C-alpha positions in Angstrom: -0.3 -0.1 0.1 1.4 3.6 -1.1 1.3 6.1 2.2 2.6 8.8 3.0 4.1 12.4 1.8 2.5 13.9 -1.1 5.3 12.8 -4.1 5.7 13.8 -7.8 3.1 13.6 -10.8 2.2 10.4 -12.9 -0.3 10.4 -15.8 -1.3 14.0 -14.5 -2.1 12.5 -11.0 -0.5 13.1 -7.7 0.7 9.8 -6.5 2.3 9.1 -2.7 5.1 8.3 -2.1 5.6 5.5 0.5 7.2 6.4 4.0 10.9 5.4 4.4 11.8 4.1 8.3 13.9 6.5 9.8 17.6 5.3 9.1 20.0 3.6 11.8 23.7 3.6 10.8 25.5 0.1 11.6 29.3 0.3 11.7 30.5 -2.7 9.7 34.7 -2.1 9.3 35.3 -5.6 8.5 38.2 -6.4 5.8 38.4 -10.0 6.3 37.3 -10.5 2.8 40.1 -8.3 1.5 43.1 -6.9 3.0 43.6 -4.4 5.7 44.4 -1.8 3.7 42.4 1.4 4.8 38.6 0.5 3.8 38.1 -0.4 7.6 38.1 3.4 8.1 35.0 3.9 6.2 32.5 4.0 8.8 34.8 7.1 10.9 35.3 9.0 7.5 31.7 8.8 6.8 30.6 9.6 10.2 33.3 12.2 10.5 32.3 13.6 7.6 28.2 14.3 9.5 26.8 11.5 7.6 24.3 10.5 10.4 23.6 14.2 11.2 22.7 14.3 7.6 20.4 11.6 7.3 18.7 12.1 11.0 20.5 8.6 11.2 20.6 7.3 14.6 23.6 5.3 15.6 22.8 1.3 16.1 26.1 0.0 17.0 29.4 -1.3 15.7 30.2 -5.1 15.0 33.9 -5.8 15.3 35.4 -8.6 13.3 37.5 -11.3 14.4 40.9 -11.7 13.8 42.2 -10.9 10.4 44.4 -14.2 9.0 46.5 -13.1 5.6 46.8 -17.2 5.1 44.4 -18.9 2.5 42.5 -21.5 4.1 43.5 -25.0 2.2 40.2 -26.0 2.1 38.3 -23.8 0.6 41.0 -21.4 -1.2 39.3 -18.6 0.7 40.7 -16.0 3.4 39.1 -16.1 6.6 36.4 -18.3 5.9 35.5 -19.1 9.4 35.8 -15.8 10.6 33.5 -14.3 8.0 31.0 -16.9 8.7 30.7 -16.0 12.3 31.2 -12.3 11.5 28.0 -12.5 9.1 25.9 -13.9 11.7 26.6 -11.2 14.1 26.0 -8.9 11.8 23.1 -10.2 10.6 22.0 -10.2 14.7 22.3 -6.3 14.4 20.9 -5.9 11.3 17.9 -7.7 12.5 17.7 -6.0 15.3 17.2 -2.5 13.8 14.8 -4.2 11.4 12.5 -5.2 13.9 12.8 -2.2 15.8 11.0 -0.5 12.2 14.0 1.2 11.0 16.1 1.4 8.0 19.8 -0.1 8.3 22.2 1.8 6.7 25.4 -0.5 6.8 29.0 1.1 6.6 31.7 -1.3 5.7 34.5 -2.7 5.3 34.7 -5.0 2.6 32.1 -6.5 0.4 31.7 -9.4 2.5 29.6 -7.5 4.4 26.8 -7.8 2.2 26.4 -11.8 3.5 25.8 -10.8 7.0 23.2 -8.4 5.7 21.3 -10.6 3.4 21.4 -13.0 6.2 19.6 -10.8 8.3 16.7 -11.0 5.4 17.1 -14.6 4.4 16.0 -15.4 8.2 13.1 -13.3 7.6 12.1 -14.5 4.4 12.2 -14.2 0.7 14.1 -10.4 -0.4 15.8 -9.2 -3.2 19.1 -7.1 -4.0 20.2 -4.6 -5.8 23.6 -4.9 -6.5 25.5 -1.8 -7.4 29.3 -2.4 -8.0 32.0 -2.1 -11.1 32.6 -5.8 -10.2 30.1 -8.5 -10.9 32.0 -10.1 -7.9 30.8 -13.5 -9.3 34.6 -15.3 -8.6 35.2 -19.1 -7.5 38.2 -19.6 -5.6 39.9 -21.3 -8.0 39.8 -18.0 -10.2 40.0 -15.3 -7.5 43.8 -14.8 -7.2 44.1 -13.7 -3.4 41.2 -15.8 -2.3 39.5 -12.5 -1.2 35.5 -13.0 -0.4 34.9 -9.5 -1.8 35.4 -10.6 -5.2 33.0 -13.5 -4.7 30.3 -12.4 -2.5 27.4 -12.6 -5.3 28.1 -15.8 -6.0 28.2 -17.1 -2.3 24.8 -14.8 -2.0 23.3 -17.1 -4.5 24.7 -20.4 -3.4 27.7 -20.7 -5.2 31.0 -21.8 -3.7 32.3 -23.4 -0.3 29.6 -24.8 2.0 30.9 -22.5 4.9 30.1 -19.1 3.5 27.3 -20.6 0.7 24.9 -21.9 3.1 25.3 -19.8 6.1 23.2 -21.6 9.2 21.9 -23.8 6.5 19.9 -21.1 4.8 22.0 -20.7 1.3 21.0 -19.1 -1.2 20.6 -16.3 0.9 18.7 -14.5 -2.3 17.7 -16.1 -5.5 19.3 -15.6 -9.0 16.0 -14.1 -10.2 15.6 -11.7 -7.0 19.4 -10.2 -8.2 19.6 -6.9 -10.2 23.2 -6.3 -11.0 23.3 -2.6 -11.8 26.5 -0.7 -13.3 29.4 -3.0 -13.6 31.8 -2.5 -16.3 34.6 -5.4 -15.4 33.8 -7.8 -18.4 36.6 -8.3 -19.8 38.7 -8.5 -16.9 36.5 -10.9 -15.4 36.8 -13.1 -18.5 41.2 -13.0 -18.6 40.7 -13.9 -15.0 38.1 -17.3 -15.8 35.5 -16.0 -13.7 32.3 -18.1 -13.8 29.5 -16.4 -15.9 26.8 -15.0 -14.5 23.6 -17.3 -14.2 20.9 -16.7 -17.0 18.5 -15.8 -14.6 20.3 -12.7 -12.7 19.1 -9.1 -14.3 22.5 -8.0 -15.3 22.5 -4.0 -16.4 26.0 -3.1 -17.2 27.0 0.1 -17.3 26.7 0.6 -21.2 23.4 -0.6 -20.5 22.5 1.9 -17.8 24.1 4.7 -20.4 22.0 3.9 -23.2 18.8 3.5 -20.9 19.7 6.6 -18.9 20.3 5.9 -15.2 16.6 6.8 -14.4 15.1 4.6 -16.6 17.8 2.1 -15.8 17.0 2.3 -11.9 13.0 1.8 -12.5 13.5 -1.2 -14.3 15.7 -2.5 -11.6 13.2 -1.7 -9.0 10.3 -2.9 -11.4 12.2 -6.5 -11.4 12.8 -6.5 -7.5 8.9 -5.8 -6.8 6.8 -7.1 -9.3 4.7 -10.4 -9.2 6.6 -13.4 -7.5 9.5 -11.3 -6.0 10.0 -10.8 -2.4 9.3 -8.8 0.6 11.4 -6.0 -0.5 15.1 -5.5 -1.5 18.7 -4.8 -0.1 20.7 -2.1 -1.8 24.2 -3.0 -1.9 26.6 -0.4 -3.0 30.4 -0.8 -3.5 31.7 3.0 -4.0 33.7 1.6 -7.3 30.9 1.4 -9.2 31.6 5.3 -9.8 33.7 7.0 -12.3 37.2 6.4 -11.5 37.6 10.0 -12.1 35.8 10.9 -9.0 36.1 7.9 -6.8 40.1 7.1 -6.8 39.7 5.9 -3.4 39.1 2.3 -4.0 41.6 -0.4 -3.9 40.7 -2.1 -7.4 40.4 0.4 -9.9 38.7 0.5 -13.5 38.3 3.2 -16.2 34.7 4.3 -16.1 31.9 4.3 -14.3 28.9 6.5 -13.1 28.6 9.7 -12.4 27.6 11.3 -9.1 24.3 12.4 -10.3 23.6 8.9 -12.1 24.4 7.8 -9.0 22.4 10.0 -7.0 19.4 9.2 -9.6 19.8 5.6 -9.1 20.0 5.5 -5.1 17.4 7.7 -4.8 14.9 5.7 -7.5 15.8 2.6 -5.7 15.3 4.2 -1.7 11.9 5.8 -3.3 10.1 2.6 -4.8 8.5 1.3 -1.9 10.6 -1.7 -1.5 14.1 -1.2 -0.2 14.7 -2.6 3.5 18.3 -1.6 3.8 21.9 -0.1 2.6 25.3 -1.0 2.3 28.1 0.9 1.3 31.4 -0.5 1.2 34.7 -0.1 -0.3 36.0 3.2 0.2 39.3 3.8 1.6 39.8 7.1 3.3 43.7 6.5 3.2 43.7 7.1 -0.3 41.6 10.5 0.5 44.0 12.6 2.2 41.9 15.7 2.7 38.3 14.0 3.2 36.9 15.7 0.0 35.4 12.5 -1.1 34.3 11.2 2.0 32.3 14.2 2.0 30.8 14.2 -1.5 30.2 10.8 -0.9 28.5 11.6 2.2 26.4 14.6 0.3 24.9 12.2 -2.4 24.1 9.0 0.0 22.2 12.2 1.8 20.5 13.7 -1.1 19.7 10.3 -2.5 17.9 10.0 0.8 16.1 13.2 0.6 12.7 13.5 -1.4 13.1 17.2 -1.4 16.2 17.3 -3.8 14.0 15.1 -6.6 
């Protein structure tokens, strides 16, 4: 049911935008799926740039990761598989508590492996979708990932592919069905093919960067929301934002850089559309590395983008 404040016009009629629960920020500074290069400082950087105040968000806690092990697990080929499984359960507990309180969780990573905990929280509650905004598809299998980094595999693991310790968390895998995923804005096809990454499944909805550009960011986002909220869809969707979906020219503060990407305005449009569609239930922000942002300017710009995406009045 659509209720709340008056929104924009559609076919000559005023429509109502659904109310969004008040945001609650969860700090998830895990680098278990990557390396301790600086992304663990993302929560401090964005909070220091005023994100909580800008969103009018409450602070819902910080989930500390277990110790980092730099050696690949010989059985799975992954870095820190046991630690990530433990962390995912703890993060899911915290996200679940925010959802139970009727708030909108905004999870500040860390690396992209934190997505597993967020989706586990939803999977405990039933079927949900995923809007996956990332410059990379992150669908590697351990044999193709050069360093065993789960931050390059989280989408594969979330859809039930890979070592069971992470692909079947709590016996609930897959955390999200192929047909309930939209991957939007990726641009790594040549790179991933070179490494031998497994292909994306045919049921997963893929809107690569060139497609987003051809459609326009707004139309691409509307199509994504339609896929995630249509007949047979789950009870809402999680938004996962890896900031390397942004153009490398405006977001160089990431560890794995690729040319091209979305502009700030395109990202803001995609996020606002996804957040105002009535189905979003939570958001991850991951991979931003404050150590590569010496004067804090990128953190402030990223925070501003997020605040504007949540603000209906800027539409």
